[in-house]
N, C-alpha and C positions, 0 to 999 in steps of 0.2 A: 285604254292603256294597255301596255304590254302584259301585265299580269292577267287582266281579263281575257286577253286572246290566248295566252298560254293555258289558262284554267279551262277555257272552253275546248281547246284542242286536246288537252290532257286532263281530263277529270281526275281528281285526287292528288294531283301534283303538289297542291299545298300540303297535304298530310305528309307526303314524302319529304318535302322540303323541311317541314318542321321536325320531322324524326332525324333527318341529316344534321340539322343544326344542333339538336340535343345530343346526338352521339358524338359530334365533333367537339362540342363543348365538354362532354364527359371524358373523351379521350385526351383532351388537351389538359384538363385538370388532373387526370390520372398521371400524365407524364410529368407535370409539374411537381405533383406530390412525390413522385418516384425520385426526381432529382433533388428535392429539398431533403427527403428522408435519407438518401444516400450521403448527401454532404453532412447532415447532422451526425449520422453513424460514424463517418470518417472522422469527424471532430472528436467524438467521444472515445473512438479507439486511440486516436493520437493522445488524448488527454490521459487515458488509462496507461498508455506506454510511457509517457513522460512520469506519471505518478509512480509506476513501478520502477522505472530507472532511478528515480529519486530515492525510493524506499531502499533500493539495492545499495546505492551510494551511501545512504545514512547507516544502513546495516554494517557495511564494510568498515565505515569510520568508527562505529560503536565497537566492533570486534577488535580493530587495531588499538583503541583506546583501553579496552578491557585487558588486552594482552600486556600493553604498557603499565597499566594498573597492577596487574598481577606480578609483573617483574618487579615493580617498586615495593610491593608487599612482602616479596620473597627475600627476606632479609639474609638468610643463610645460603641462597642460590642453589637450593636443592631441587627446584622445580616442583616443590609441593609446599603448601601451607598447612603447617600443623595447627591444631587448635590454639595453643598458647600464642603461637607467632601471630595467627589471625586476630586473636582477641587484643594482643598488644598493639598491633598495627592500626586496627580500626579505631583505636582511642585517639590517634593523632588527627588534629584538626585539619591538617593539610589533606589527608586522606578523605574526611568527611566533605571538604569542599570539592575534591575531584570526583567524588561519587555524585555530589549534587549537580556538578557540571555535566555528568552524564545521564542525568535525569533520575538518579536512584536516591530517593529521599527516605531515609530510615533512621531511626535512633540507634544508638550504640547497642542497646539490648536486643533490638530487632536483628541488627547485623550479626551479633553472636549467634543468634538462633538460626540464621541463614546458613551458618557453617554446616549444620546437619543436612540442610536441603541441598547444598552445593556438593556435599560429600556422597555423591550417588553410589559409589561402591562400598561405602560404609568402612573405609579402611583407616578412618581417623585423621586422614589427610585430604586436602583438595588439591588435585592436579590443575594444570593449566587449561585442559580441555574441560574438566569439570567446572571450573571457575567461569570460563567464558560461556559455555553451554548453560549453566545455571542461571547466570544473569541475564542471558538472552531469553530463557524461559520466564524468568521474573518480569522482565521488560515486556514480553508479549511477542507474539509470532508476526503474522501477516499485517499488511497495511490496512 
């Protein structure tokens, strides 16, 4: 047979051939692993980008909703919520349902206490920026 002739003519060729097969198989497996790993990483990065984009969209919607909520609470149009104005407005059932729709679940008593948290400059009023920033802090930061 041919293999016997080759083995006689080139002693040790079978060892070389076995090593060649092992190295070729290892290289093939390494290439396949690299391709699969790259594909998986690209999928993960795309999912992260989609999740980040969705979080940003949700955050933008929340900010717009909070601004609209602030405007509806600012009964005197001063762009500031005074403590008594805040306390009076949060008693309205419609406001409670709007807060609930925004994912803000709190009792009337808790909301009254939040006034001091929202009033970051301790000026006795809550500005539009304090209102939105405060609720965003209460809601949570990153995804």
